[in-house]
N, C-alpha and C positions, 0 to 999 in steps of 0.2 A: 406858607409864606405868600405874601401879597405881592404880585408882580406888576402893580400899577406903575406907570412910567413917572419918573422924576420924584419919587419918594426917596429920601435919604436913607441909606441902609448900609449893609456890609457885603462885600464880595468875598466869597470863599475860594481860596486857591488850593488848599490842601491841608494835610495834617503832618506834624513832625513830632518826634519824641521830645519830652520835656526835660531831658537830662543836661541840657547845655547851661553854661554859667551866664551871668548877667552881661559879661563882655561880649559873648557870642550873640546873645539876643539883641544887644545894642546895634549890631550890624544890620538888623532888619530895617532900621531907619534909612539906610543908604539906598534901598530899593523901594521905599515908599509903602511898606506894609508893617503890620504889627501882629503880635500873637495874643490869643485868648486862651489861657491855660485851664485845663481840667485834669486833676490828678497827674498821670504820667504823660499826658498828651497836650499838645497845643494846636489850635486852628490858626492858620495864617490867613489874615484878612486885610482888606483895605476899605476905607470909606468910599462909597459910591452910590450914585442914584440906582434904585432898583428898577430893572427893565425886564421885560419878557424877551429873551434872546430869540425866541421863535418868531417874533414879529419884526426882527431887525432885517434891514436890507443887506444885500451881499457885501457891500463895502464896510458897513458898520460891523457885521458879523466877523468879517476877516480881521478887522482891527481888534475886536474883542479876543479872537483866537490868538492873534500874535501877542497881545499884551499878556494873556493868560499863560501861554507857554514860555514867553520871555521871563516873566516873573518867577515861575516855578524853576526854570533852569538857572536863573540868577541866585535863587536860594541854594542850589547845589554848589554854585561857584563860590559862595561866601562861607561854605562849610556845613550846610545842612544837607548832608548827603543822603539821609534816609527820609524820604517824603512820599506820602500817598497823595497823588493829585486828585482834585475834585473835577467833576464834569464841568465843561465850559458853561458859563451862564448861571452859576449857582449863587443865589443871593439870600441873605437873611435880613429881616427888618431891624434887628438890634442884637446886642450882646446876649440877652437872655435866650433868644432863639438859637444862637450859636452854641451856648452852653447846653441847651436841651438836645441839640444834635450830637454834641460830644458825649453827653450822658447816655443817650439811647444807643449810640453806635460805639460806645467805648470798647466793648468786648471784641467787636469786629475789627476795630482799628488796631487794638493790641495784637490780635491774631495775625493781622496783615503785616504789621511791623516785623513779626517773627518770620514771615515768609520773604520779606524784601531786604532785610538788613544784610548788608554786604553783597547785595545784588544790584545790577543795573541793566538797563535796556539798550540794545543796539538795534537799529533798523537798517536793513540791507535791501536795497533796490537793485535788481539785475535787469539790464537792458541789452538787447542785441547790439553788438558793436557795428555790425554791417547788416542792417535789416534787408536791404535789397538782395544781398547774397543768400539770405535765408529763403526769401521768396523764390529766387532763382533755383535753389535746390528743390523746393517743393514742385516747381513747374516741370521738372524732369522726372518726377515720381511716376512709376508705371501706370498708376490709376489715372493720373492727370493726362499722361500721354495717350492712353487708350481712349479716353473720352474725346480728346482733341483730334485724334486720328479718325474717329467715327464721324466727327463733324466735318473734317476736311474731305473725307471720302463721300460725304453726302448721305451716310447711313442714318444720321439723325439730323434734324433741322435745328437751327439755332433759335430756339424760342426763349422767351423771357424766363420760362421755367428751367430750361437748360442752363442758362447763364447763372441763375440762382443756385442750381445744383452744383455747378463748378465752384461757385463762391463758397458754398457751405463746405464742400470737400476741402478746399484750400484752408478755410478757417479751422476745420477739424484737425487737419494735419499740422497746422501751426500750433494749435493748442496741445497736441500730442508732443511736439518738440519741446514746448515750454514745460510741460509736465516732467519730461525726462530730465531737463537741466535743473528745474526747481528741486526735484527729488535728489539729484546729485549734490546740490548745495546743502540741503538739509542733512543728508547722510554724512557729509564732510564736517559740518559744523555742530551737529547734534552732541558729540561728546563733550563739548565745552559749554553746553547750555542746560539750564534746568527746564526750560519750556520754550516753545515757539508758537507764534500765532501768525496766520496768513491774513494779509490785507488784500483788498481788491486791487487788481492791476488796472491802470488807467487807460491803456491803449494797447494795440497789437505789438508795439515795439518793446513794451515792458514784459519781461519774462516772469518775474516774481517780485513781491513786495512783502517782506517777512520781518517780523519783530522777534528778537532773541532775548531771553532773560538769562543774563550771564553773571556768574560770580565775579566780583571785582578782581579777584586774584588771577582770573583766567582770561581777562580781556586781551592781553598780549598774545595768548595762545590762539584765541579766536581770530585775531587779525592776521597772525602768521598762517593759520590754516586757510584763510580766505585768499591770501597771496599765492599759496601753493595751488589752490583750486584754480585760480586765474591762469597760472602757468600751464596746468594740466589740460585746460580747455583751449589752449592756444589763443587766449584773449578773445574767444568767441563772444564773451559777454563783457560788458562794462559794469563794474560794481560800484555802487555809491553807499558808503558806510556812514551812518549818522549816529553819534553817541559819544560819550555815555549820556543817557537820558533817564529821567524818572520813569517808573514802570507804567507808562501811559496805557500800553496795550493789554496789560495783565491785571492791574489793580486800581484803575480809575474808579472813584466812588461817586455815587449820586444820592441825592436826598429825595425821598418820596414823602409827600405829606398826605396822610390819611385824614378823612373827616368822619364825623359821626354817622352821616347818611350812608357812606360806603360800608362801614362796619355793621350798621343796622340792617342794611340790605343783605349783606353776606350772612349775617346771623339768621335771618328769616329763611333764606334759600337753603341753608344747611340744617335748619331746625334746631338751633342752639339756644340755650338758656342765657340769662344775663350774666351768669357766672359759669365759666367753663375752663377747660385745660387743653393743653396741646393734644393729649391722647383723645379727649372727647371730640376735638375738631377733626382729627384724622379718622376716627370711627364714623362720625357723622358724614364725612365726605365719602367714605367707602360705601356706606348705606345708600346715599343719594345717587352716587354715580352708577350703581347697579340698575337703577330705575331708568336711566337715560342712555346707557352705553349701547351703541349701535349693534354690537354682537348679541345683545339680549333682546333686541327689538327688530328682528328681521322684517323688512318691508315697511317699517315706520320710520319717518324722518324726525329723530329726536335731537338733531344737531344743536339747535338753539338751547334746549334744556341742558344738554351735556356741557356746552360751552359756559352757560351761566353757573353751573355747579363748579366747574374748574376755575372760573374767575373768582367766585366767592371763596373757594378754598385758598387760592393764592393770596387774596386780600387778608384772610385770617392768618395765614402763615407770616405775612409781613408784619401783622400786628403782634403775633407771638414774638417775633424777633425784637420788636421794640420794647415789649413788656419784659422780656428776658426772665421767664419763670425759672426758678432754680431746678425744677424737675418737670418732666412731662405731666406728672400727676397734679402739680400745684395749680390751684384755681386762681383765675384772675377775672377782673370785671370787664364787661362790655358796655357799661353804662356811660353816659355822655361825659361825665367828669373824668373818668379813667381814660377814655379815648382822647380827650383834649390833652391830658397829661403825657400821652405816649404817641402823639400824632406824627412826629418826625421819624422817618425810617431811613437808616443809612444802609446802602446796598453796594455791592460790587457791580459796576456797570457791565451789562452783557454785550 
């Protein structure tokens, strides 16, 4: 996909099952998008200038993110409850490229539908309700009091290093407290979830930032369990529950475009022929990696070679997923025309 600015193209929001009737699909007009169907799947797109989102400024990127999430959540609100979101900033030049993405990623899309149908995501952020009280509790911890006593008695001088040591100790104790409460939340809510995913906490006052994949029939049970947890903690934490959401944290997809030069380089590194199979690729990788593995080359720095082999292997596995051979033994081509035909790789974003 060409990401030159101001070329007219299509913005991809995500994928939905194709089993809705014409009346339901007509509702897409109300949120400014349309569908491109392929067998049992539709891509949801809108006409847009193609831009490289990585080059956008903070304000433009924030606007793109808001539009992206608002549109996907609007799809849910008008009845498209099963949707696989695409990574923010995914563009295609035309309908043909979208169809190629759908074709190459069809098996993965259908497999993912099977995992998310009747499930939804809830994001729960926990924040200390009284952060100053938490710090006050840490301040009277025996380790902190002992260090402060030594300073007060002149047994140790207050150097910059000492101040840093106290700061690190307080930070570690705060993190330990956070871990205890976060674990308690997971323990309480885990029975109602298929999966959880931890996100980065933004500051010291945030205890946890967790996504929960929940069966739609159990959302009320999750909310009730959260209320009971709040009571049992004596409102020590403030919980913010956001949802239901599409499964952003678990099954957001992204498109990777391979080119012939990448495949050709990987082929040479692994010593593959122009016609190969998944089994051949795996065997070639095992043979090559033995030559560069640090354990087999004590005293020699073969890190670069080892990394090149691993990167080549991952490139070839991506290509295998696009080609979709019916068996590991089936041969497929690594020539230019075949690579061009299978250049769009659909993956679950890590």
